[in-house]
C-alpha positions as a printed NumPy array, in Angstrom:
array([[   0.   ,    0.018,    0.   ],
       [   2.836,    2.379,    0.88 ],
       [   4.585,    1.559,   -2.369],
       [   1.433,    2.286,   -4.304],
       [   1.012,    5.641,   -2.555],
       [   4.647,    6.54 ,   -3.241],
       [   4.259,    5.492,   -6.861],
       [   1.044,    7.484,   -7.452],
       [   2.38 ,   10.533,   -5.631],
       [   5.436,   10.612,   -7.854],
       [   8.037,   10.087,   -5.13 ],
       [   9.445,    6.945,   -6.739],
       [   9.703,    8.774,  -10.054],
       [  11.619,   11.559,   -8.346],
       [  13.955,    9.134,   -6.689],
       [  14.572,    7.364,  -10.016],
       [  15.254,   10.606,  -11.808],
       [  17.538,   11.852,   -9.047],
       [  19.471,    8.607,   -9.235],
       [  19.916,    8.974,  -12.943],
       [  21.65 ,   12.306,  -12.395],
       [  19.09 ,   15.112,  -12.675],
       [  19.919,   17.224,   -9.616],
       [  18.068,   20.339,  -10.786],
       [  14.304,   20.398,  -10.618],
       [  11.639,   23.069,  -10.923],
       [   7.98 ,   23.335,  -11.655],
       [   6.82 ,   23.566,  -15.25 ],
       [   5.483,   27.062,  -14.703],
       [   8.751,   28.275,  -13.15 ],
       [  10.741,   26.788,  -15.985],
       [   8.424,   28.357,  -18.511],
       [   8.655,   31.762,  -16.802],
       [  12.436,   31.663,  -16.709],
       [  12.723,   30.593,  -20.357],
       [   9.755,   32.451,  -21.822],
       [  12.302,   34.39 ,  -23.853],
       [  12.482,   31.442,  -26.281],
       [   8.774,   31.937,  -27.072],
       [   9.441,   35.397,  -28.48 ],
       [   7.85 ,   35.733,  -31.885],
       [   5.917,   32.465,  -31.578],
       [   2.122,   32.253,  -31.825],
       [   0.335,   33.348,  -28.649],
       [  -1.993,   30.37 ,  -28.873],
       [   0.972,   28.013,  -28.622],
       [   2.963,   29.977,  -26.079],
       [   0.646,   32.153,  -23.969],
       [   1.799,   34.535,  -21.285],
       [   3.161,   32.606,  -18.215],
       [   0.972,   34.517,  -15.783],
       [  -2.129,   33.225,  -17.551],
       [  -1.079,   29.605,  -16.855],
       [  -1.156,   29.762,  -13.084],
       [  -4.255,   27.609,  -12.91 ],
       [  -3.482,   25.501,  -16.003],
       [  -0.769,   22.966,  -15.221],
       [  -1.457,   20.926,  -18.39 ],
       [  -0.76 ,   23.877,  -20.701],
       [   2.22 ,   24.869,  -18.624],
       [   3.646,   21.371,  -19.061],
       [   3.072,   21.509,  -22.828],
       [   4.852,   24.857,  -23.118],
       [   7.643,   23.667,  -20.889],
       [   8.089,   20.481,  -22.964],
       [   8.148,   22.49 ,  -26.242],
       [  10.874,   24.826,  -24.956],
       [  12.934,   22.   ,  -23.483],
       [  12.628,   19.985,  -26.676],
       [  13.742,   23.01 ,  -28.743],
       [  16.738,   23.942,  -26.527],
       [  17.93 ,   20.701,  -24.862],
       [  18.755,   17.223,  -25.964],
       [  16.626,   14.336,  -24.746],
       [  19.251,   13.041,  -22.288],
       [  19.618,   16.438,  -20.606],
       [  16.121,   16.623,  -19.083],
       [  13.234,   14.561,  -17.891],
       [   9.614,   15.495,  -17.378],
       [   7.815,   14.33 ,  -14.249],
       [   4.218,   14.736,  -13.242],
       [   4.639,   18.26 ,  -11.891],
       [   8.357,   18.999,  -12.215],
       [  11.041,   19.141,  -14.924],
       [  14.421,   17.645,  -13.996],
       [  17.643,   18.886,  -15.527],
       [  21.207,   17.727,  -15.59 ],
       [  23.992,   20.174,  -14.813],
       [  25.01 ,   20.363,  -18.444],
       [  21.344,   20.959,  -19.379],
       [  21.227,   24.03 ,  -17.151],
       [  24.458,   25.222,  -18.666],
       [  23.112,   24.696,  -22.129],
       [  20.001,   26.725,  -21.273],
       [  22.114,   29.539,  -19.829],
       [  24.257,   29.613,  -22.992],
       [  21.181,   29.505,  -25.189],
       [  19.661,   32.429,  -23.285],
       [  22.893,   34.378,  -23.648],
       [  23.068,   33.612,  -27.377],
       [  19.415,   34.458,  -27.823],
       [  19.803,   37.787,  -26.062],
       [  22.96 ,   38.523,  -28.063],
       [  21.065,   37.766,  -31.292],
       [  18.157,   39.942,  -30.252],
       [  20.619,   42.702,  -29.354],
       [  22.195,   42.348,  -32.812],
       [  18.767,   42.547,  -34.424],
       [  17.898,   45.569,  -32.314],
       [  21.144,   47.251,  -33.25 ],
       [  20.401,   46.517,  -36.913],
       [  16.959,   48.004,  -36.575],
       [  18.308,   51.092,  -34.819],
       [  21.051,   51.462,  -37.394],
       [  18.543,   51.067,  -40.188],
       [  16.297,   53.647,  -38.548],
       [  19.09 ,   56.223,  -38.208],
       [  20.37 ,   55.374,  -41.697],
       [  16.888,   56.039,  -43.076],
       [  16.797,   59.313,  -41.151],
       [  20.194,   60.313,  -42.522],
       [  19.073,   59.357,  -46.055],
       [  15.837,   61.315,  -45.703],
       [  17.826,   64.323,  -44.341],
       [  20.327,   64.088,  -47.165],
       [  17.44 ,   63.743,  -49.686],
       [  15.784,   66.872,  -48.25 ],
       [  19.11 ,   68.745,  -48.408],
       [  19.582,   67.633,  -52.034],
       [  16.072,   68.767,  -52.935],
       [  16.667,   72.115,  -51.216],
       [  20.005,   72.545,  -53.031],
       [  18.367,   71.665,  -56.305],
       [  15.581,   74.152,  -55.747],
       [  18.113,   76.853,  -54.825],
       [  20.188,   76.103,  -57.941],
       [  17.051,   76.131,  -60.111],
       [  15.955,   79.45 ,  -58.593],
       [  19.441,   80.912,  -59.195],
       [  19.484,   79.578,  -62.747],
       [  15.979,   80.838,  -63.493],
       [  16.804,   84.202,  -61.964],
       [  19.89 ,   84.512,  -64.166],
       [  17.898,   83.506,  -67.221],
       [  15.225,   86.009,  -66.288],
       [  17.785,   88.779,  -65.786],
       [  19.426,   88.014,  -69.125],
       [  16.045,   87.93 ,  -70.878],
       [  15.087,   91.192,  -69.16 ],
       [  18.293,   92.856,  -70.256],
       [  17.754,   91.582,  -73.812],
       [  14.202,   92.913,  -73.815],
       [  15.36 ,   96.263,  -72.472],
       [  18.079,   96.478,  -75.162],
       [  15.495,   95.565,  -77.797],
       [  13.101,   98.219,  -76.475],
       [  15.858,  100.831,  -76.538],
       [  16.833,   99.815,  -80.083],
       [  13.181,  100.04 ,  -81.176],
       [  12.81 ,  103.402,  -79.449],
       [  15.929,  104.758,  -81.141],
       [  14.697,  103.445,  -84.471],
       [  11.284,  105.126,  -83.95 ],
       [  12.93 ,  108.396,  -82.93 ],
       [  15.226,  108.253,  -85.965],
       [  12.293,  107.474,  -88.284],
       [  10.321,  110.361,  -86.839],
       [  13.296,  112.649,  -87.32 ],
       [  13.736,  111.507,  -90.943],
       [  10.031,  112.017,  -91.607],
       [  10.134,  115.495,  -90.094],
       [  13.317,  116.229,  -92.033],
       [  11.674,  115.065,  -95.256],
       [   8.726,  117.33 ,  -94.62 ],
       [  11.025,  120.26 ,  -93.908],
       [  13.003,  119.547,  -97.123],
       [   9.804,  119.281,  -99.141],
       [   8.55 ,  122.576,  -97.718],
       [  11.903,  124.23 ,  -98.491],
       [  11.869,  122.912, -102.07 ],
       [   8.283,  124.141, -102.568],
       [   9.142,  127.507, -101.164],
       [  12.176,  127.757, -103.423],
       [  10.068,  126.905, -106.446],
       [   7.549,  129.555, -105.508],
       [  10.279,  132.127, -105.064],
       [  11.84 ,  131.218, -108.428],
       [   8.44 ,  131.449, -110.118],
       [   7.803,  134.94 , -108.67 ],
       [  11.345,  136.023, -109.595],
       [  10.846,  134.772, -113.197],
       [   7.515,  136.617, -113.417],
       [   9.154,  139.791, -112.12 ],
       [  12.012,  139.531, -114.634],
       [   9.457,  138.944, -117.416],
       [   7.561,  142.015, -116.307],
       [  10.745,  144.092, -116.398],
       [  11.528,  142.831, -119.853],
       [   8.102,  143.8  , -121.16 ],
       [   8.285,  147.175, -119.565],
       [  11.715,  147.869, -121.126],
       [  10.428,  146.74 , -124.55 ],
       [   7.515,  149.208, -124.402],
       [   9.731,  152.17 , -123.719]])
């Protein structure tokens, strides 16, 4: 009867496991809490939050078995009814795996941070390039506008000088025509006067 009670209570299983060299033992929930880091990025349905498994030892055992199977070899741990038993090298392997996992996560975080700052630097450089291009375009357009404005002003002055010269020539032509007409009138009156004198002299 005592042996049956010891067997059903798990004491004999504990003794057997301890004899086989599994000095480290802890509950499934404690093991899951300490190594929940390995569930990072996994589905929440498969690896729920440890604090939600306080009243669910079956789910805690499943999560504990999944993590132990992923990290340890089969000879480094044993699962009991309520506890997980670890060899010394199993605990060392878990500690190294935690360290490696954290180092990997740190590298990923550094890569994300570097990528973020690289994108910021690229966006800043892109904004600076756009600003420089806009300034250069404005300067170029301003120079083109100033050159075009000077050319238009020169053309306007040339047209104005041409108009003034044409007006002067037209006025000069009118003056010359008036002078020629006046000269012809004077010559005509002079010829008439000379003809009158000739007639008068012939009569006397």
